[in-house]
N, C-alpha and C positions, 0 to 999 in steps of 0.2 A: 754553656760550658762544654768544651770538647769531650768527645768520648775517650775512654781509656783505650790505649792501644790493644787491639784484638786482631792478631794476624789472620784469623779466619773470617774477619769482616772488616777489611781495610782496603784502601785504594793507593795506588802508586802511579806517578807519571814517569814514563820511561824516556830517557834521552831528551828531556825537555819538550816532548810532544804533548801539549795541553789540549789537543783536540779530542783526546780520549784518555781514559784512566784504566789501569788494570784493577779489576775487582777480585779479591780472593774469594768472596762469597759466590761469585759467578764462575770463577776459574778462567776468566777471559777478559778481554777489553770491553768497556762500555763507552759509548759516546759521552762527551762532556755534558750533554743535556739529559742524560739518563735520570729519570725521576728519583731513583734510590740514591744515586750519587749526589744530585742536587740537594736532596733532603739531608744527606750526611754532611755536606758542606755547610748547610744552613744551621747545623748544630755547633758550628765553630771549628770543624775539623779541616785539616789541610792534607792533601795526599802527600805521601812521602816521595821525594824526588830520588830517582835511582838512575844510575848511568846507563845500564844496559839490561836487555831481557835476560841474558845469562846470569847476571848478578841477581835479578829478581827471582829467577828459578832457584838460586842458592839460598835466598832468604826464605823461600817457601818450603824448601826441603825438610828442615828440622821439624816442621809442624805437620808434615805429611799432607800438605795442601797441593795436591797434584793439579797442575794447570792443564787446560785444554789447548791454549795457544801454543803451537808447535815450537816457536822460537824460545818461549819461556820454559816449555817442557824440556828442551835440550839442556838448559842450565840446571834444572831440577834433577834430571837424570845424571848429569855429570857429578853433582854434589853427592847423590846417593851412591853412585858407582865408586867414587873415591873412598867414601866411608866403608862400603862393603869390601872393597879391595883391601883396605887396611885390616879389617877384621879377619878376612880370609887368610891374608898373609901371616897374621899373628898365629892363627890356628896351625897353618902349615909349619911355621917355625917351631912352635911348641912341640908338634909331633916329630919334627926332624931332630930337635934337641934330644928327645927321649930315645929316638932310634940310635943316635950316635952314642948316647950314654949306655944303651943296651949292648952295642957292639964293643964298647970299652969295658963291659962287665960292671958298670955302675948302676945304681938303683935309679929308677925313673923319678923325675920331679913332678910335683903336683901343679895344677893350674895356678894355685895361690903362690907357690914358690916362683913360678915363671913370671907371674904378674909383678911380684916383688923385685925380681931381677930386672925386668923391663923398667919399672919405676925407678930403680937405682941408676939406670942409664940416662934418665932425664935430667 
């Protein structure tokens, strides 16, 4: 019976290259004959096919599984930078809204009120 999906111990084949597999446990590629990979396959598992290293980096990012393979790392860092940029922009906008309100002589809004406002925009 195949293993339950565990992103911290999984394998991916990237762009159809079956001579190697990316191992999240190792954080890098392993050759197709790697003993741990062969044993994992022997349990009925199949590597997830993924189109690109950048896409693989994005898959690993939410799990904080930082890759060592530079091209996969680039996708990982892109995913994190997009998330952080959004978070930072929201904080800047929150502060800016309150600065404008202060200039207008209005009371400041709370983070909860700002969140409710943003939610209403969705």
